[in-house]
C-alpha positions as a Markdown table, in Angstrom:
| # | Residue | x | y | z |
|---|---|---|---|---|
| 1 | Met | -24.0 | 42.9 | -2.1 |
| 2 | Pro | -23.9 | 39.3 | -3.1 |
| 3 | Gln | -26.2 | 36.7 | -2.2 |
| 4 | Pro | -24.9 | 33.8 | 0.6 |
| 5 | Pro | -23.9 | 30.8 | -1.5 |
| 6 | Gln | -26.2 | 27.5 | -2.1 |
| 7 | Glu | -24.9 | 24.6 | -0.2 |
| 8 | Ala | -24.2 | 23.0 | -3.7 |
| 9 | Thr | -21.8 | 25.7 | -4.3 |
| 10 | Val | -19.9 | 25.1 | -1.0 |
| 11 | Trp | -20.1 | 21.5 | -2.1 |
| 12 | Glu | -18.2 | 22.2 | -5.5 |
| 13 | Ala | -15.8 | 24.4 | -3.6 |
| 14 | Leu | -14.7 | 21.7 | -1.6 |
| 15 | Lys | -14.2 | 18.9 | -4.4 |
| 16 | Lys | -11.4 | 21.3 | -5.5 |
| 17 | Val | -9.7 | 20.7 | -2.4 |
| 18 | Pro | -7.1 | 17.6 | -2.6 |
| 19 | Tyr | -6.1 | 15.3 | 0.0 |
| 20 | Pro | -2.4 | 15.9 | 1.0 |
| 21 | Gly | -0.4 | 13.9 | -1.6 |
| 22 | Phe | -3.2 | 12.7 | -3.8 |
| 23 | Ser | -5.0 | 14.0 | -6.7 |
| 24 | Arg | -8.2 | 13.0 | -5.2 |
| 25 | Asp | -10.8 | 15.6 | -3.3 |
| 26 | Ile | -11.5 | 15.4 | 0.1 |
| 27 | Val | -15.3 | 15.4 | -1.0 |
| 28 | Ser | -15.1 | 12.2 | -3.1 |
| 29 | Phe | -12.9 | 10.5 | 0.0 |
| 30 | Gly | -15.5 | 11.0 | 2.4 |
| 31 | Ile | -13.7 | 13.5 | 4.6 |
| 32 | Val | -16.4 | 16.2 | 4.3 |
| 33 | Lys | -19.3 | 14.9 | 6.4 |
| 34 | Gly | -21.7 | 17.9 | 6.2 |
| 35 | Val | -22.3 | 21.8 | 4.9 |
| 36 | Arg | -24.7 | 24.4 | 6.3 |
| 37 | Val | -25.1 | 27.7 | 5.1 |
| 38 | His | -27.3 | 30.4 | 7.2 |
| 39 | Glu | -27.5 | 33.9 | 6.1 |
| 40 | Asp | -23.7 | 34.6 | 5.2 |
| 41 | Ile | -22.5 | 32.0 | 7.8 |
| 42 | Val | -21.2 | 28.7 | 6.5 |
| 43 | Ser | -20.1 | 25.6 | 8.4 |
| 44 | Ala | -18.7 | 22.3 | 7.5 |
| 45 | Arg | -17.8 | 19.2 | 9.4 |
| 46 | Leu | -14.7 | 17.1 | 8.4 |
| 47 | Glu | -14.0 | 13.8 | 9.7 |
| 48 | Leu | -10.9 | 11.7 | 9.2 |
| 49 | Thr | -9.6 | 8.4 | 10.7 |
| 50 | Thr | -5.7 | 9.2 | 11.0 |
| 51 | Asn | -2.7 | 8.9 | 13.3 |
| 52 | Gln | -1.5 | 12.1 | 11.8 |
| 53 | Pro | -3.9 | 14.7 | 13.4 |
| 54 | Glu | -1.8 | 17.6 | 11.2 |
| 55 | Ile | -2.7 | 16.3 | 8.4 |
| 56 | Leu | -6.6 | 17.0 | 9.3 |
| 57 | Asp | -5.3 | 20.5 | 10.4 |
| 58 | Arg | -3.9 | 21.0 | 6.7 |
| 59 | Ile | -7.0 | 20.3 | 5.3 |
| 60 | Lys | -9.1 | 22.3 | 7.4 |
| 61 | Ala | -7.0 | 25.4 | 6.6 |
| 62 | Glu | -7.7 | 24.7 | 2.9 |
| 63 | Ala | -11.3 | 24.1 | 3.0 |
| 64 | Glu | -11.8 | 27.4 | 4.9 |
| 65 | Lys | -9.7 | 29.1 | 2.2 |
| 66 | Ala | -12.0 | 27.9 | -0.6 |
| 67 | Ile | -15.2 | 28.6 | 1.1 |
| 68 | Arg | -14.1 | 32.1 | 2.1 |
| 69 | Ala | -13.1 | 32.3 | -1.7 |
| 70 | Leu | -16.9 | 32.4 | -2.5 |
| 71 | Pro | -19.1 | 35.2 | -2.9 |
| 72 | Gly | -21.4 | 36.4 | -0.1 |
| 73 | Val | -19.6 | 34.5 | 2.3 |
| 74 | Gly | -19.3 | 36.3 | 5.7 |
| 75 | Arg | -18.1 | 33.8 | 8.6 |
| 76 | Val | -16.6 | 30.4 | 8.1 |
| 77 | Phe | -17.0 | 27.7 | 10.7 |
| 78 | Ile | -15.4 | 24.4 | 10.3 |
| 79 | Glu | -16.0 | 21.6 | 13.0 |
| 80 | Thr | -13.2 | 19.0 | 12.6 |
| 81 | Lys | -12.6 | 15.5 | 14.1 |
| 82 | Ala | -10.0 | 13.1 | 14.0 |
| 83 | Ile | -9.9 | 9.3 | 14.9 |
| 84 | Thr | -7.1 | 7.6 | 15.6 |
| 85 | Ser | -7.1 | 4.1 | 14.3 |
| 86 | Glu | -5.5 | 2.5 | 17.3 |
| 87 | Gly | -8.2 | 4.3 | 19.6 |
| 88 | Asp | -11.2 | 3.1 | 17.7 |
| 89 | Lys | -9.9 | 0.1 | 16.3 |
| 90 | Pro | -7.7 | -1.5 | 19.2 |
| 91 | Thr | -7.7 | -5.0 | 17.7 |
| 92 | Leu | -7.2 | -4.1 | 14.0 |
| 93 | Leu | -4.2 | -6.2 | 13.1 |
| 94 | Ala | -2.9 | -5.9 | 16.8 |
| 95 | Glu | -1.3 | -9.5 | 16.4 |
| 96 | Val | 0.8 | -8.6 | 13.4 |
| 97 | Arg | 3.9 | -7.0 | 14.0 |
| 98 | His | 4.9 | -5.1 | 10.8 |
| 99 | Lys | 2.8 | -4.2 | 8.0 |
| 100 | Val | 4.9 | -3.6 | 4.7 |
| 101 | Ala | 3.3 | -2.0 | 1.7 |
| 102 | Val | 4.7 | -3.0 | -1.4 |
| 103 | Ala | 3.8 | -0.2 | -3.9 |
| 104 | Ser | 4.5 | 0.8 | -7.3 |
| 105 | Gly | 4.1 | 4.3 | -9.3 |
| 106 | Lys | 2.9 | 2.6 | -12.2 |
| 107 | Gly | 1.7 | -0.7 | -13.3 |
| 108 | Gly | 3.8 | -3.2 | -15.5 |
| 109 | Val | 6.7 | -3.1 | -13.1 |
| 110 | Gly | 6.2 | -6.6 | -11.6 |
| 111 | Lys | 5.1 | -5.3 | -8.1 |
| 112 | Ser | 2.7 | -8.1 | -7.5 |
| 113 | Thr | 5.6 | -10.6 | -8.5 |
| 114 | Val | 7.5 | -9.1 | -6.3 |
| 115 | Ala | 5.4 | -8.8 | -3.5 |
| 116 | Val | 4.4 | -12.8 | -3.7 |
| 117 | Asn | 8.2 | -13.9 | -3.7 |
| 118 | Leu | 8.9 | -11.4 | -0.9 |
| 119 | Ala | 6.3 | -12.8 | 1.2 |
| 120 | Val | 7.2 | -16.6 | 0.4 |
| 121 | Ser | 11.1 | -15.7 | 0.9 |
| 122 | Leu | 10.0 | -14.3 | 4.5 |
| 123 | Ala | 8.1 | -17.4 | 5.2 |
| 124 | Arg | 11.3 | -19.4 | 4.1 |
| 125 | Glu | 13.3 | -17.9 | 6.7 |
| 126 | Gly | 11.1 | -18.8 | 9.2 |
| 127 | Trp | 9.3 | -15.9 | 9.8 |
| 128 | Arg | 5.0 | -15.7 | 10.4 |
| 129 | Thr | 3.9 | -13.9 | 7.2 |
| 130 | Gly | 0.5 | -13.1 | 5.6 |
| 131 | Leu | 0.2 | -11.7 | 1.9 |
| 132 | Leu | -2.7 | -9.5 | 1.7 |
| 133 | Asp | -4.0 | -8.6 | -2.0 |
| 134 | Ala | -5.3 | -5.1 | -1.8 |
| 135 | Asp | -5.1 | -4.3 | -5.7 |
| 136 | Ile | -9.1 | -4.3 | -6.0 |
| 137 | Tyr | -9.3 | -3.5 | -9.4 |
| 138 | Gly | -6.6 | -6.3 | -10.5 |
| 139 | Pro | -6.5 | -8.9 | -8.0 |
| 140 | Ser | -3.8 | -11.3 | -9.2 |
| 141 | Ile | -2.5 | -13.1 | -6.0 |
| 142 | Pro | -5.1 | -16.1 | -6.5 |
| 143 | Leu | -3.3 | -16.4 | -10.0 |
| 144 | Met | 0.1 | -16.1 | -8.7 |
| 145 | Thr | -0.1 | -18.6 | -5.8 |
| 146 | Gly | -2.3 | -21.1 | -7.5 |
| 147 | Thr | -5.4 | -20.7 | -5.3 |
| 148 | Val | -7.8 | -19.5 | -8.0 |
| 149 | Gly | -11.5 | -21.0 | -7.0 |
| 150 | Glu | -10.4 | -21.2 | -3.2 |
| 151 | Ala | -13.2 | -20.1 | -0.9 |
| 152 | Pro | -12.1 | -18.9 | 2.3 |
| 153 | Ala | -14.2 | -20.2 | 5.4 |
| 154 | Pro | -15.9 | -18.1 | 8.1 |
| 155 | Gly | -14.5 | -18.6 | 11.5 |
| 156 | Pro | -15.1 | -17.2 | 15.2 |
| 157 | Arg | -12.6 | -14.5 | 14.8 |
| 158 | Gly | -13.4 | -13.3 | 11.2 |
| 159 | Val | -12.8 | -15.2 | 7.7 |
| 160 | Glu | -10.0 | -17.6 | 7.5 |
| 161 | Pro | -6.9 | -16.7 | 5.1 |
| 162 | Ile | -6.0 | -19.5 | 2.5 |
| 163 | Ala | -2.8 | -21.3 | 3.4 |
| 164 | Arg | -0.3 | -21.6 | 0.8 |
| 165 | Phe | 3.5 | -21.9 | 0.6 |
| 166 | Gly | 3.7 | -21.1 | 4.3 |
| 167 | Leu | 1.8 | -17.9 | 3.9 |
| 168 | Arg | -1.9 | -16.9 | 5.3 |
| 169 | Leu | -3.4 | -15.3 | 1.9 |
| 170 | Met | -6.3 | -13.1 | 1.3 |
| 171 | Ser | -7.6 | -11.4 | -1.7 |
| 172 | Ile | -11.2 | -9.9 | -3.1 |
| 173 | Gly | -10.4 | -12.4 | -5.9 |
| 174 | Phe | -11.5 | -14.9 | -3.7 |
| 175 | Phe | -14.8 | -13.4 | -3.5 |
| 176 | Leu | -15.2 | -12.5 | -7.3 |
| 177 | Asp | -15.9 | -14.6 | -10.3 |
| 178 | Arg | -12.2 | -14.8 | -12.2 |
| 179 | Asp | -13.6 | -12.6 | -15.6 |
| 180 | Ala | -15.5 | -10.2 | -13.0 |
| 181 | Ala | -14.8 | -6.6 | -13.8 |
| 182 | Leu | -15.1 | -4.1 | -10.9 |
| 183 | Val | -16.4 | -0.9 | -11.5 |
| 184 | Trp | -16.4 | 0.9 | -7.9 |
| 185 | Arg | -15.9 | 4.6 | -7.0 |
| 186 | Gly | -13.8 | 5.4 | -4.4 |
| 187 | Pro | -15.9 | 4.9 | -1.4 |
| 188 | Arg | -16.8 | 1.2 | -2.1 |
| 189 | Val | -12.7 | 0.4 | -2.8 |
| 190 | Met | -12.0 | 2.2 | 0.6 |
| 191 | Lys | -14.6 | 0.0 | 2.3 |
| 192 | Ala | -13.6 | -3.4 | 0.6 |
| 193 | Val | -10.0 | -2.6 | 2.0 |
| 194 | Thr | -10.8 | -1.9 | 5.5 |
| 195 | Gln | -13.0 | -5.1 | 5.6 |
| 196 | Leu | -9.8 | -7.0 | 4.2 |
| 197 | Leu | -8.1 | -5.7 | 7.0 |
| 198 | Glu | -10.9 | -6.0 | 9.5 |
| 199 | Glu | -12.8 | -9.2 | 8.9 |
| 200 | Val | -10.2 | -11.2 | 8.3 |
| 201 | Asn | -8.5 | -13.5 | 11.0 |
| 202 | Trp | -5.2 | -12.9 | 10.4 |
| 203 | Gly | -3.9 | -14.1 | 13.6 |
| 204 | Pro | 0.0 | -13.5 | 15.0 |
| 205 | Leu | 2.3 | -12.7 | 12.3 |
| 206 | Asp | 6.0 | -11.2 | 12.2 |
| 207 | Tyr | 5.3 | -9.8 | 8.6 |
| 208 | Leu | 1.9 | -8.9 | 6.5 |
| 209 | Val | 2.8 | -8.2 | 3.1 |
| 210 | Ile | 0.5 | -6.0 | 1.6 |
| 211 | Asp | 0.2 | -5.9 | -2.2 |
| 212 | Leu | -1.5 | -2.4 | -3.3 |
| 213 | Pro | -2.5 | -1.2 | -6.7 |
| 214 | Pro | -0.2 | 1.0 | -9.1 |
| 215 | Gly | -0.1 | 4.8 | -8.4 |
| 216 | Thr | -1.8 | 6.6 | -5.7 |
| 217 | Gly | -5.2 | 6.6 | -4.8 |
| 218 | Asp | -8.1 | 5.3 | -2.7 |
| 219 | Ala | -6.5 | 2.1 | -1.6 |
| 220 | Gln | -3.4 | 3.7 | -0.4 |
| 221 | Leu | -4.9 | 6.3 | 1.5 |
| 222 | Thr | -7.2 | 4.2 | 3.5 |
| 223 | Leu | -4.3 | 1.9 | 4.3 |
| 224 | Ser | -2.6 | 4.6 | 5.4 |
| 225 | Gln | -5.5 | 5.6 | 7.7 |
| 226 | Ala | -6.6 | 2.4 | 8.8 |
| 227 | Val | -3.6 | 1.2 | 10.5 |
| 228 | Arg | -0.1 | 2.3 | 11.4 |
| 229 | Leu | 2.3 | 0.6 | 8.6 |
| 230 | Ser | 5.9 | -0.1 | 9.2 |
| 231 | Gly | 6.6 | 0.9 | 5.7 |
| 232 | Ala | 6.4 | 0.9 | 2.1 |
| 233 | Val | 8.7 | -0.9 | -0.3 |
| 234 | Ile | 8.7 | 0.9 | -3.7 |
| 235 | Val | 9.0 | -1.6 | -6.8 |
| 236 | Thr | 10.5 | -0.1 | -10.2 |
| 237 | Thr | 12.1 | -1.0 | -13.3 |
| 238 | Pro | 15.5 | 0.8 | -14.4 |
| 239 | Gln | 14.0 | 2.8 | -17.0 |
| 240 | Asp | 13.5 | 6.7 | -16.9 |
| 241 | Val | 9.8 | 6.7 | -17.4 |
| 242 | Ala | 9.5 | 4.0 | -14.4 |
| 243 | Leu | 11.7 | 5.8 | -11.9 |
| 244 | Ile | 9.9 | 9.0 | -12.6 |
| 245 | Asp | 6.7 | 7.4 | -11.4 |
| 246 | Ala | 8.7 | 5.6 | -8.4 |
| 247 | Val | 9.5 | 9.0 | -7.3 |
| 248 | Lys | 5.9 | 10.0 | -6.8 |
| 249 | Gly | 5.3 | 6.8 | -5.0 |
| 250 | Val | 7.8 | 7.8 | -2.4 |
| 251 | Thr | 6.7 | 11.3 | -1.9 |
| 252 | Met | 2.9 | 10.2 | -1.8 |
| 253 | Phe | 3.9 | 7.8 | 1.2 |
| 254 | Arg | 6.2 | 10.6 | 2.9 |
| 255 | Lys | 3.1 | 13.1 | 2.8 |
| 256 | Val | 1.3 | 10.4 | 4.6 |
| 257 | Ser | 4.2 | 9.6 | 7.4 |
| 258 | Val | 4.8 | 6.1 | 6.2 |
| 259 | Pro | 8.5 | 5.4 | 6.3 |
| 260 | Ile | 9.9 | 4.4 | 3.2 |
| 261 | Leu | 12.0 | 0.8 | 3.4 |
| 262 | Gly | 13.3 | 0.8 | 0.5 |
| 263 | Val | 13.3 | 0.6 | -3.4 |
| 264 | Ile | 13.5 | -2.6 | -5.3 |
| 265 | Glu | 14.8 | -2.3 | -8.8 |
| 266 | Asn | 13.0 | -5.4 | -11.3 |
| 267 | Met | 13.3 | -6.4 | -14.3 |
| 268 | Ser | 17.2 | -5.3 | -13.8 |
| 269 | Thr | 19.2 | -7.9 | -16.2 |
| 270 | Phe | 18.5 | -10.5 | -18.5 |
| 271 | Val | 21.0 | -13.0 | -18.4 |
| 272 | Cys | 21.0 | -15.2 | -21.5 |
| 273 | Pro | 20.2 | -19.2 | -20.8 |
| 274 | His | 22.1 | -20.2 | -24.0 |
| 275 | Cys | 25.1 | -18.0 | -23.9 |
| 276 | Gly | 25.4 | -16.5 | -20.5 |
| 277 | Gly | 25.4 | -13.1 | -21.6 |
| 278 | Ser | 23.9 | -10.1 | -19.9 |
| 279 | Ser | 21.7 | -7.9 | -21.5 |
| 280 | Asp | 20.1 | -4.3 | -19.4 |
| 281 | Ile | 16.7 | -4.3 | -21.8 |
| 282 | Phe | 15.5 | -1.6 | -19.3 |
| 283 | Ser | 19.0 | -0.3 | -18.5 |
| 284 | His | 20.3 | -0.8 | -15.3 |
| 285 | Gly | 21.2 | 0.7 | -11.9 |
| 286 | Gly | 18.7 | 3.7 | -12.5 |
| 287 | Ala | 16.7 | 2.4 | -9.0 |
| 288 | Ala | 20.2 | 2.4 | -7.1 |
| 289 | Arg | 20.9 | 5.8 | -8.1 |
| 290 | Glu | 17.4 | 7.2 | -7.8 |
| 291 | Ala | 17.4 | 5.8 | -3.9 |
| 292 | Glu | 20.8 | 7.6 | -3.2 |
| 293 | Arg | 19.4 | 10.3 | -4.4 |
| 294 | Leu | 16.0 | 10.2 | -2.4 |
| 295 | Gly | 18.0 | 9.1 | 0.6 |
| 296 | Val | 16.2 | 6.0 | 0.9 |
| 297 | Pro | 17.6 | 2.3 | 1.4 |
| 298 | Phe | 18.3 | 0.2 | -2.1 |
| 299 | Leu | 17.0 | -3.1 | -1.3 |
| 300 | Gly | 18.3 | -4.7 | -4.1 |
| 301 | Glu | 17.9 | -6.2 | -7.8 |
| 302 | Ile | 15.6 | -8.6 | -9.1 |
| 303 | Pro | 16.7 | -10.2 | -12.9 |
| 304 | Ile | 14.4 | -10.7 | -15.9 |
| 305 | His | 14.2 | -14.5 | -16.0 |
| 306 | Thr | 11.7 | -16.7 | -17.4 |
| 307 | Ala | 11.6 | -18.8 | -14.4 |
| 308 | Ile | 9.8 | -15.7 | -12.4 |
| 309 | Arg | 7.1 | -14.9 | -15.3 |
| 310 | Ala | 6.3 | -18.8 | -15.7 |
| 311 | Gly | 6.3 | -19.1 | -11.8 |
| 312 | Gly | 3.6 | -16.5 | -11.5 |
| 313 | Asp | 1.7 | -17.2 | -14.4 |
| 314 | Ser | 1.5 | -21.0 | -13.1 |
| 315 | Gly | 0.6 | -20.3 | -9.7 |
| 316 | Ala | 3.9 | -21.6 | -8.4 |
| 317 | Pro | 6.4 | -18.5 | -7.3 |
| 318 | Val | 10.0 | -19.3 | -7.9 |
| 319 | Ala | 10.9 | -18.7 | -4.4 |
| 320 | Ala | 8.9 | -21.7 | -3.3 |
| 321 | Thr | 9.2 | -24.1 | -6.1 |
| 322 | Asp | 13.1 | -23.5 | -6.7 |
| 323 | Pro | 14.7 | -22.0 | -3.8 |
| 324 | Gly | 18.2 | -23.1 | -4.9 |
| 325 | Ser | 18.0 | -21.0 | -8.1 |
| 326 | Pro | 20.0 | -17.6 | -8.8 |
| 327 | Gln | 16.2 | -16.0 | -9.2 |
| 328 | Ala | 15.2 | -17.2 | -5.8 |
| 329 | Glu | 18.4 | -16.1 | -4.2 |
| 330 | Ser | 17.4 | -12.4 | -5.6 |
| 331 | Phe | 14.2 | -12.3 | -3.7 |
| 332 | Leu | 15.6 | -13.8 | -0.7 |
| 333 | Arg | 18.2 | -11.3 | -0.5 |
| 334 | Val | 15.6 | -8.4 | -1.2 |
| 335 | Ala | 13.6 | -10.1 | 1.8 |
| 336 | Arg | 16.7 | -10.2 | 4.2 |
| 337 | Ala | 17.2 | -6.4 | 3.3 |
| 338 | Val | 13.7 | -5.7 | 4.6 |
| 339 | Val | 14.5 | -7.7 | 7.9 |
| 340 | Thr | 17.3 | -5.7 | 8.6 |
| 341 | Val | 15.7 | -2.3 | 8.0 |
| 342 | Leu | 12.8 | -3.4 | 10.5 |
| 343 | Asp | 14.3 | -5.6 | 13.0 |
| 344 | Gly | 17.8 | -4.9 | 12.5 |
| 345 | Ala | 21.0 | -7.2 | 11.2 |
| 346 | Gly | 21.1 | -10.4 | 12.5 |
| 347 | Ala | 17.4 | -10.7 | 13.6 |
| 348 | Arg | 15.9 | -14.2 | 13.7 |
| 349 | Pro | 12.5 | -15.6 | 13.8 |
| 350 | Gly | 11.5 | -16.2 | 17.7 |
| 351 | Ser | 13.9 | -13.9 | 19.2 |
| 352 | Leu | 11.7 | -10.7 | 18.8 |
| 353 | Ala | 9.1 | -10.1 | 21.3 |
| 354 | Ala | 5.7 | -10.6 | 19.6 |
| 355 | Ser | 4.4 | -7.3 | 21.4 |
| 356 | Ala | 7.3 | -5.2 | 19.5 |
| 357 | Thr | 5.1 | -3.6 | 16.8 |
| 358 | Gly | 7.3 | -0.4 | 15.7 |
| 359 | Pro | 9.9 | -0.4 | 13.2 |
| 360 | Ile | 13.6 | 0.9 | 13.9 |
| 361 | Pro | 13.4 | 4.1 | 12.4 |
| 362 | Ala | 14.3 | 4.1 | 8.4 |
| 363 | Pro | 15.6 | 6.7 | 6.3 |
| 364 | Arg | 12.7 | 8.9 | 4.9 |
């Protein structure tokens, strides 16, 4: 008869259990709180902050399956605890009506550029708007908003966001040297994201736009656990290689029960400033076709234009500095599409109750 497994062997087995929708395992995400082996009896304790307890049930079933596959295991007992973010953190972003995650399946598609100009466009329309830079490894919001070197001040209700372009801004970049490189494992990333949510005085907002890192990883999971997101906006370019990763982003958010507000096609078309001719450098229309296939809204197209790039590099987003330009108008149309999905057609600032926190059901 095989000998019972060692505790270290059980931990290794649990490292092969992925969190639903992610490639990361439940041990590295900190969900496994303890393991014990007594004779042939193996017990484990799982704890997860989530608004979807059914996810914990799925994790429990997979963890039990992994443990039972070990030689020498007789009985398995798994204790679970689901902590709801509303129950344990009643004031976390309680004054923010809509939390909108801006995400992309891969880097290099202009996600942060879209996030900044989307937030500025919402503020232009009169919505109380915040912008959170949750890209822990590559925070670019300070550069793109001209706030490099700014130092957020502590206040009685937490750290005060930086004010710029009618926005309330926060980024881990405000607390780091400009050339600093973060070499952090998952738990530290998750802690940093949580602090940016918990320890900042966001105040009453209609929209908090959250710029996520590319891909599907720690920041995305932490955000979906810590707060009830109103939905996610997926940014992609029209080319097939970007669309493949955009689909992964849609799938990931669906697995953690976050509504997809829609897809944005960035770098859609280049209009020559000299001859006025159009060139589809990265193809065109792919995001609209993919959105239709996935059954989610297509929120609009953003062109390739030097002014958009230059505005991001100089800290002067085109939506703020040249609001009458065609480029700024494209961002404004996207912002209005997001408002329509969340608050309904014709919604105007001040016409909605500040306590209304749930979105109109969006296509999934």
